[in-house]
N, C-alpha and C positions, 0 to 999 in steps of 0.2 A: 657734762657741760661742753668742754672742748672736744676736738676730734681725737680719735685714737684708732687703733686697728679695727678691722671688721670683726675679728674674733672677740675683742674686748666689748665692742658695742653689742654684739649678739649675746654675749654672756650677761651683760647688764640687762638687756631687754627681756631675756628669758629667765631672769631671776637667779642665775647661777652665781653663787657667792662662796667665799671661803668659810670654813667653820667659824672663824672669828667673827666674820660679818653677819652670819646667820644669828648669832647671839645678840647682836646689837640692835638697838632701836634708834641709834643716833651716833654721832661722833664720840669717840672716847674723851675722857676728861683731859684738860690741857696738859697736866703733868705727865700723863701717860703718852700723849702725843709727842712731847718734847723728848721723853726717854727713848722713843722709837727712832729718833733722828741721829744719824751719824753725820757729824759736822766736821768740816775741814780743820786740819791741825791748827791750833792756836786760837780757835774761835769756839763759841758756844751759843746754843739757841735758848731763847726764853719766850714764854708766852707774853704777848703785849695787849691784845684785844680780842674780843670774841662775842658769841651770842650771850644774851639776847640783844645786845646793843648793835651787833653787826651780824648780818646774814648774807651769805652768798656773794662775797665781793668779786667782781669781775675785773676791776682795775683800781689803782689807787695813785695818789700823789701826796707829797709832803710839802707843806707851805713854808714860808720863810720863818714862821714861828715854831716850826717843828710839829705842827698838827698834821694828822693823817686824814686825808679825804678819800672816801671810797664811793664808788657807784655799786649799788646792789642789784641783784636780779632774782627776785622771787617769782617773777612772771616770765621766766625763760622758756621760750618755745611753748610746749603744751602745758607747762606748769603754771596755773593761774592761782597763785596762793595769796596774792595781795591785791584785791580789787581796787583799792584806793591808789594804786600805782607804786612803782618802785621808788627808791629813795637815793638821795645824795647825803652821806653821813660824814660828820666831822668828829674825830676822836682826839683826845688830848690827855697827856700825863701832866696834870696840874700840880701834883705833889712831888714830882721828881723821884718817884718810887720805881720807875722802870716799867710801868704798864698804864694803860689808859684807865682813867677814872671818870672821864667826861665823854658822853656820847650825845651829840646834837644832830638833829635833822636839819640840813641846810635847805633842802627842797624836796617836795614829794608831790606828784601829780599823776593822773592817769595817763598822761602823755609820755611819762618815763617808763619805758618797757625794755628791759634787757640791754641797757647801755654798755658799751664796750671800752670806753675811754674817758679819763678825767685828767685835767691839767689845771693847776692853780698858779697863776702868775699875777702878782700884785693884787689888784681888786677884781680880777677877772677869773672866771671858772669856765673852762672849755670842756664841753661834754660831747663825746662822739656817740651818736646813735643814728644809724641809717634811718631815714634818708638825709639827716641834717647833722652839721657840726654846729652846736649851740654855743652861745656865749652868755653866761650869767654875769651880772655885776653884783659884787658883795656890798651889803649896806654898811652903815657906820658902825653897827654892833660887831661886824666881822663874822656873824654866825648865820645870817639869812640873806636870801636873794632880794634885790631891790624889787623885782617883779619877774614876769615871764622872760625867758631868754630871747636874745636876738639871734639871727641866723647868719653865720659866716659863710657856710656852703650848704647847698641843697642838691637833691637829685640823685643821691646814691641809692642803689637798690640793696637788697639783703636785709630787710627789716626783721628785727629779732632773730638774727642769724649770725653764727660765729664768723662767717666769712664776709661780714660787712665792714663798715667804716670803723677805724681804730684811732687810738689817742694821738694827741699832738705832743711833740717835744720841742722845747725852746733850744735852738742850736747856738753854738758859740759865735756864729756870724750874725746873730740878731734875727734869724728867720725861724719859721716853724717847719718842722719835719713831721710827716704823718703818712699813713698808708691805708689801703683798703684791700680786703681779700676779694677773690673773684666774684662772689655773690654781690658785692657792693658796686662792681663795675659792669657786670653783664646786664644789658638792658638799660644802662644809665646814660644820662647826659648831664654832667656836673655843671651847676650854676653857682654864681656868687649870691650874696645876700639880696641883690637887686633883681635876681631872676635872670641875669644875663649868662649865656653859656661861657664857660671858662675856655679860653684859648691859651695854651702854654707858650713857653719861650721859643719853641720850635715852629709855632704857627699851627699846632694841632689841637683839636677839641678833645676833651677828656671824657672818657666813657665809651661804652660799646655803641651808643647811638650818636656819637659825635660825627659831624659831617666833613671836618677838615683834617688834612694830614700834611704837615710840613708846608703850609701855605697854599696847598691845592686841595682838590676834593679827596675825600677818603677813598682809598683803594681796596683791593682784595687782600688776600693773605699776605702778611708782611708789610702792608701799607696802612695799618691802623693799630691803635692800642687794643690790647685784649687781656682779659683776666686780671689778676691782682696787680696793683700799682703802688708805687711809693712816690711821695710828693715833697715839694719844698715851696714856701711862699713867704711873703712879708706878713707881719702880724695882722694887717688889715685885709689880707687875702689877695693883694696885688702881687705882681712879679711871680706869677705861678709857674712852677717848673715841674716837669715829670722826671723824677730821678731814674726810674726804671719801671719795667712792666713785664707781664706774662708770668706772674707768680700764681700760686693756688690760694693759700690763705696765709699771707704774711701778716702775723698777728700784731706786731708792734715794730716800729723802726726807731733806732737811736743813732745819735751822732756823737763822736768823740770830739775833743777840743780842736783837732786838726781839720774837722769838717768831713771826716770819713763816716759814711753811713753803714750800719750793720742791721741785720734782722734775721729772723728764722722764717721758714716756710714749711707748710705741712703737705705731705703727699696725699694721693688718693689712698684711703685707709687700707692697710693690709700689705703694703709694698715695701715696708722698711726703708722708706725714702725721705724721711724728715731731713731737712738741710739747714745749715747756717750759711748766710750769704754776706760777702762784702758787696755792697750795692754799688756796682760800677755805674757811674752816671751815664744815662742814655742807653743802658743795656736791655736786651731782651733775655729773659731768664728761663725760657724754654719749656714752660708747662705745656703749651700746645706747639705743634710743629710750624715752622715758618712758611713752608711752601703751600700748605693747604689748611692751616689752622687745625691740624689733625691731632688726635689723641695719641698718647704714648702707647696704648694698646695696639692701635693700628700700625705704629711705626716700630714696634718691637723687633721685627725681623729685617729692618732696613740695613743693619750692619751685623755681619756674622760674629757671633761671640759676645754680642753686647749684653751687659747685665740688665736686669730689670730696672735698677736704679738709674743707670745711664739713660735708658730709654725713657724713663718717667720724666726726666728733665731735658731730653733731647741733647744730651751732652756731647754727642759726636757730630752734631750738625754744625756747619759753619754759621756764625752769627748768633751764637748762644754763649752767654757769660759762664765761665766755669763755676761750679759749686765750691765754696770754701771748705765745707765739712759735711759729711753725711753722718747722721746720728741714729739711724735705724728707725724703728717704730716709735710713735709717741704722739703727744698733743702739745706742740710748742705754743707758748704764750708770751708773757712779758720779758723784756730784755733791757739792759742798760750797759753803758760803757762806764766802768768804775774808775774814778780818778781821785779817790780819797786816800787815806793813810793806813788802811788795814794792811797788815804785813803781806807783801807779795802780790797784792791784787791790783795795784795801780796799772792802768793801761789794758786791763783785761775786760772781757765781756761776762756779765752775769746774766744767766738765762733760765727761765722756768720751763719745765716740761712736765705738764700735769699728768700725762699718761703713766710714765714709769716712776712717778712720785719723787722727782728729783729737781734740784736747782744746781746748774753746772757753772763752772768757770772755764771760759774759752780763752786761749792765748793765741791771737793771730801773730804769725811770725813771717816777716817779709821774705818773699821768695820770688826772685826775678822781678817782674812788674806786678806781681800779685802777692798772695799769701798762702802759707800752709797753716795748720791750726792744731794745737794741742788741747786736750780736755781733761779736767778732773772734776769731781763732785764738790760743790760747796755744802749742800745738804742732801742726803739720801735717807728716805724714811722707809721703814719696814711696815708702816701703817698704810694700808691701801686707801684710806680716806684722805690722805694728804695730797691735795690737788693744787699745787702752787699756780696761781693765776697771774701774779705780777710781782715785781721787785723794785724797790726804790731805796735811795740813800738819804740818811738823816743828816742832821746838822753837824754831827761829829764824825761823819764817815761811816757810822754803823749802817747795817743793811736790814731792811724790813721786807718780809715776804707775806703777801696776801694769799690766804688759803681758802679756796672755794669750798673745801671739805665735802666730799661726796664718795659714795662707794664705787663709783665708776665715772667714766666720761665716754662720750660717743653717742651716736644715735639721736643727736639733738634732743637730749632728755636729761633730766636730773633724777637721781635715785633717792635723794634726801628730801622727802615730801611731807613728813609729819610736822605740822606747825608747832607741836609741843616740843620737838627735839631738833628742829632744823638749825643748822649751824653755819659758822663762818669765823675765820680766825685771822689774826696777824701775829707773826713771830718776828722776834728781833735776833739778828746775828751780830755778835760783837765779841771782843776779847773777854776772857774770864775776869770777873770783878768790875766790869764796865759800869760807870756811874753817869747818869744823865747830867751833863754840865755844859749845855750849849753855849757857844761863844755869843757875846752880846752883838746884836745887830745895830750898827751905828752908820746910818746913811747920811748923817749931817756933816761928815768930814770926808775928805778924799781918802784918808787912810782907811776909814771904815768902809768906804765904797770898794776899795781895792780888796780888803779882807772878804767882802761879800762876793766879789768876782772870783776869788780864788777858793771859795767854799766848795766842798764836795757835793753840796746840795744844790739842785738846779734852780729852785725858787729863789734862793739867796743870790746865785749867780745872775739871775734875771734882774733882781733888784739893784745889784751893783752895776750891771751893764747899763741900765736905764739912766742912772745918775751920771756915770762916766762918759757916756756917749754925748751928753750935753754939758760936760763939765768944764770945758775951756782949757786954758794954759796949765793950770795946776793939775788937772786930770791927765793931760798929755805928758807932763813931766813925770808923774807917778807911774804911768803906763810904760814910758820909756825905761824907767828904772827896773820895772819888773822884767821887761824884755831883755835888758842887758845883763841882769845879775841873777835871775832865778836859775836854780839848778833843776827845775822841773819843766820839761818841755811843754807839757800841757798848759802850765801857767803862762809861759812865754807866748804860746799860741793864742790864748784868750786875750792877752794884751795886744797882740798884733792885729787881731780882727778889729779892735776898737781904734788902734792907731791908724789903720787903713781908712777908717771912716772920717778921720779928722782932716784938718786943713793940710797937714803935711802927709797925707795918706800915700800918694804915689812914691814919695821919697822913702818912707818907711818900708813900703813893699819892695822897692828895688834893692834896698839894703838887705832885707830878709831873703831875697832870692839868691843871695850869696852865702847864706848861713851854712855852717858845717853840718847842721842837722837836716837830714832829708825830710823829716816830718815838718820842720819849719819852712823849708823851701816849698814843699807841697802846699802848706797853709798860705804862703805868700802868693803862689800861683792862683789859688782859689780866691784869695782876697783881691787880687788884680782883676779878676773877672767880675767880682762883686761891685767894684767901684768903676768898672767899665774903662780900664786902661786899654791901650792898644795891644791886643794879644798877639798880633802878627809880629810886631816889633819885639815883644817879650820872647816869643817862641824862637825867633831867629837868634836872639841872644843866648838862648839856653840849649840850642841843639848840641852843643859840645858837653853838656852836663853828663857825667859818667853814670848817673843813676837811671836804671830802666823805669823806676817809679816816676821820675820827672818826665821822661819821654811819654809814659802813659798819660800823665796829666795834660801834657801838651796836646796829645791826640784828642782827649775828651774836650778840651777847650775849642779845638778846631771844628767840632760838631756844630758850633753855633756861628761859624764864620762862613761868608759866601765863598763859593768855589773860586771865583776870580781873584779874591784876596789871598786865599790860603793854599792854592794848588802847589806852589813851589815848596811850601812848608810840608805839605802832605807827602810830596815826593821824598823829601829829606827824612821824614819820619818813617816812610816805607823802607828806607835803607837800614833802619834800626831793627827791622824784623830779623830774628835769628832762626835758623832751621832747627827743628827738633822733631823727633819721631812722634807721629800722631798717637800711637798706641804702644803699650808695653804689656808683655805677658805677666799676669799675676795669678796667684792661687786664691780662690774664693769659694764660698759655699753657696750652692744652689738653694734658693729660699724654699723651694718645694720639697726637695729630697734631702737637703742638708749634707749632700755629698760634696766633697771638695773637688773642684774642677779647675782647669787652667783656662783663664779667660783673658781677653784683650781689654785693657783698661785705657780709657782716654787720659792722655797727658795734658793737663791744662795749658792753654795758650793765652795767658792773660794779656800780654802786650799785643799779640796779633788781633785779639778781639777788640782791644781799645783802638787800634788802628782801623779796624773795620767800622767801629762806631763813628770815627772821624769821617769816614767815607760814605756815610749813609745817604742814599738817594743820588749819589754821584759816583758810584762804583766804577762804571765804565770809563768815565773821564779820568779818574785817578789811575786806574790800571793802565790806560794808554799812556798817560803822562809819565808814570813811573817806568814802564817798559822802555820808553824812549829816553828818559833823562836820568833815571836812577843810577847811582854809582855802585851799588852793591850787586855784583854780577854772579853771586852764588846761585846756581840753578835751583837749589833747595829753597832759597828765599823766594825766588820767582814762583816756585810751585806753591809755597805756603800762601803768598799774597793772592795768587790766582784762585786758590781753593777758597779763601775767605771772601774775596770780592765777587767772584762768579756765583757763589752760593749754589752749587749743584748739589742737590739733596737726593739720594737714591730712593726709589720707590721700595716699599716693603716687599720682601720675597713672598711669592704666592705660597699658600699652605700646601704641604705635601699631599699628594693624591691619596685618597682613602684606599686602604687595602681591602681586597675582596675577602669576605668571610669564608 
């Protein structure tokens, strides 16, 4: 299904399999699959749903009732096993016995071919399938579509391709977050449901065929969007924003309650370069080179001692956001920011990697203006058919994993092709002895709405949000109580987003800008932008904040301000750049020889890159103004700022001359 190393793809296509797989005609029975899983301490896995009711799930979501919705793909790429079209399936545990006993087809049609995303919010179902983002309306029964879907967005490329359009997530700010891999953007010109080209908040058209860049005509390398992209918009498609660009196949994006976006990205197969990203807003993430839209292979020799992984993402070039974490080879898929009550997991990322048969827990740790990241396994299976495609959170904070189930991934193919044995699974991860007892959903009272907003489940959060945003004085009072008294910063942040949208929004935001929690101050800054407060005034008031994270957010906010308004602020933010060595020597293994060598590794410059994003398309003016008026006279700071704003990128070294035989 998804991408993996070239070797794995070749092994699949050539029919090379382990002795265990040679004996199989299909996936092992569920109990054997569960026994093959090593699960994080304090949790256990159980089988929840599977074939024949569920086949080849590519993505899933859990609605406010706790039902699991999946999009299936039996017609993935060259596998045409379902001529009547792929399906959208609803599964439910109606008896409370811990596994699905009800399987219903919500929609099936020949137009459904290998969809990659599904999101259920209220009575709407959003399905991502290049070239369109579809919106289905659920009928009164709750089990069927009213009719054919409407179109929210159109024009994406990458039809029936892993690197196409991916699923929507409802964010804490009331907006949608979603992304597309490079195949969905290459050759594309994205349009809204009316057929009008999308122009984002910077004045740029979205897609490789877009004609506008930051209010002017599209330019050459570095003056247009390219490759995979991440987006944010209002639920009706307006207010379209490009979060970041120049990814390869960013399979799914998620936001935590503070409004920080996270995702994974897949390398060119065989380069051990899968990565996890903090999606720094406005950032170029380096899949192709800035100067010439050049490939990593061409640019490998641009910096002596550069590792293949650094070259792959152009990490040493000025103007590229640092990677959060490199995870080696794999096939990264679904991701979420966990904010439930499972022991030790709140605030961490849960991520599927289908290639190495693993679901991991990532812990982003603040480091200067960015992050470093720790990683442990949530579920690791010794069964090579375990191919986790997506992960979601249930009504009680339990975690569900959608398993594509296949002997391999890669090569844009599926190995599980026998209609008699073809499979698909969902597993539940929960504490031992877990009993389904979902809390009652009560949207008729403010207390019930608050409970829904604070749910670990996104569909319930959406339901609570929609009621509270229109709830009036009683809702405001309850939200203020959450913000003042909750011991959970994620809950306080969700309340703040809603308070910001109310009549007293600016006052609530200004108070939160002084909060002792950096995460809440960041949330307040982002909320101020959302409700269009004067960001120059706010920036001037926060220049003395000691946190480099706040300085980073001020830089990212200035990206949307005119040069005339923000030049003085940019000069002051330039003073906050700190000198640091660009590279450090580290021991690493050569991927080809496996010999340990001493290499120079890029040291991430999170704040310097945020400052560079703030100076986009006005680098010369800012550099001149800072050189003249900046108060930080450290020559190393001047060197770093000039390096970033001048963006001088070396040409690759010529290949060595051939030796005479």
